[in-house]
N, C-alpha and C positions, 0 to 999 in steps of 0.2 A: 187425491190426485185428479187432475182434470181428465175427463174421458176424451178419447180420440173422436173426432167428428166422423159421421158416417161417410163423408166424402173421402177423408183420409184413410179410413179403414178399407173402403172399396179400392182405393189406389194401391194400398199395400197388398191387398189380396190379389189384385191384377198383376202386380210386379212379381209376387211369389209364384203365381200360376205360370207366368211367362218363363220364369227361371226354371221351374220344374219341367216344363215342356222342353226347354233348351237342353237341360241336363240329360234327359232321356234321349232326345233327338241326337245329341252329340254322340252318345254311345252307339246308337243304331246306325247312324251314317258312317261312323268310324269303322264299325264292324262289317257293314254290308254295302256301303257306298250309296250314292244317290239312287241308282236304279233298284238296288235290292231292298232298301229300307221301305217300310210301309207305314203310312199314317195311322192305319187301324192299330198296328202293333204299338206305335208310339203312344197313342191315346190310351190303350189298355194298361200301359205302365205308368200313367200319370193320374193325377186327381182331377182330370178334366175330360172333355169329350172331343171327338173328331171335329165337331162343329166349332168348338172354341179354338181349336188349333188353327182352323182356317180363318177364324175371326181375327186372331192375333197376327198370323203370318201370311194370309191370303192363299198360299199354295204350298205344295211340297217343296218346290224350288225356293220359295221365299223362306221357308223354315230352314232349309239346307244352308242358304246364304247366311241367315241369322246365326246359325250354329258355328259357322266358320268365323264370322265376325266376333262372336262371343269367345271363341277359343283364342284368337289373337288378343282380344281385350284382356283375357285372364293373365297371360304372361306379361303383357306390357304394364298392367296395373301394378303387379308385384315388382317388376323392374324399377318402377318409379319410387318404390319404398326403400331401395338399396342405398339411396343418397350417395351416389358415386362421386358427386361434386365435392363431398366433404372428406373423401378419402385421398391419400397420396396416390399418384397416378398408377404405379405398379400394383398397389393393393386394390385399387378400384377395378383394374382389368382382371386381376385374379378373382375378385369377388363376382364380377359379371360373368366370366366364363364358367366358374364353378356353379353359379346359380343356374345358368342356361343348361348345363349338363344335368344337374339335379332335377330341374323342373321338367325337362323333356323326358327323363327317365321315369319320373313319377306321374306324368300326364301323357301317356302314350297315345291316347285318343287324339290329342292335338297333332301329333306327327301323322297319324293315319288320315285325319281330315285333310291335312296339307297334301299328303300323297294322293288322296282321291281327287282333290281339286286340280292337281298337276296332270292327272290323267284326263281331266276335262280341258286341259290347256288354259286354265284360269278363266274359263268362260263365265262362271257365276260370280267369282270374286271381282271380275271386271265391272260388274254391275253395282258394286258397293259404292256408296257415297261417303263412307267413313274409313275405309281400310287404310288409306294413305295417312290420314290424321292419327289413326291408332298406332301406326308403325314408325313414323318418322321420329318420334321422341327418342327411341333407342339410338338412332343414328346421331341425333344431336348430343346425346349423353356421351357416346363414344368420341365424337368430335371434340367435346370439351375436355375429356380425360386425355385424349391424344395430344391436344394442343398444350395442355399443362405439362405433359410428359416431355414434349419437344422443347418447351421453354426451359425445362430443368435438365436438358441434355440426357434424358432417360430413354427416349424413343427416337428412332431415326426419322429424318424428314422424308416427305414425299409419299406417305401412305394415304390411302383413301379410306375414310371411315366406313363407307358402304362395303368395301372389300374386306375390311377387318370384320365387320358383322357377318358377311357371307362366309368367311373362314370359320368363325365361331359356330355359326349355324350348321355348316356342313359337317364339321367334326362331331358335334353333339348329336345331330340328326342321325348320322350313320349308325350310332350305337343302338338306336331304337329301330330304325327302318330296316336294317340288315341283320338284326340279331339272330334270326332263325337260320338263315342261309349261312352266315359267317360262322356261327357256333357249330352248325352241322358239318360244314366242310373241314374246319380246322379242329374239331373236337374240343372246343373251348367255349364254355358258357360265358359269353361276354357280359351277361347281365347278372352273374353271380356277384355277391357283395365284394369279395376280395378283388376279383378281376376288374369289376366296374370302378372300384376305387383307384386302382392303378391306372386305368384308362383315363379317368377324370384328371389325375395328376399329369399324365402325359399331354393331354389336350391343353391344359393350362400352360404348361411349360412350352409347348409348341407355339401357341399364340404369343406368349411373352418374348420368346427368342426371335420370332418373326418381327416383333415391334421394336425390341430394344436396340439402342445404339451400339 
């Protein structure tokens, strides 16, 4: 087998190092926020150094922004593999809503990063040059599914794809963001498998009933 060139090996190592840093930084920022997370602690948990973190990301704020961008990239890349355009409209929406609920339940650091950035009023995300490009494809996917559903008289006309996305996000987001307070107040562990499964079904049904003709 041909050996990888030294340049290719260095490029692969750099990409792996960067991903390692981002994985650790995501956990730290999600847990402690921008103010509480420490570059020293992030470096200690990676296979690199504090100097290299600054080399890749320039600053703590740069690393924080990169972690948020990577979190959005993660969910959007998987969404693109759902091939919603190949599914019947109702099945496509059922698939998208179910995926969103499952992904956010299983990747709670994503929710916590978004919550943290909302506490900063979107200040750092506003500096991103790629965040719109990362997120608009899901709106285009919903628009395509919704248009097909309307053409088949399955969905009612006049709905906004961004509003549909917001409704999906809000319902799925809540189960993670408010899990501790809601579970405590009502003495019901909403993240337990049985209750979460029922909530997942309710959310799917809620979105479909909102959309259907």
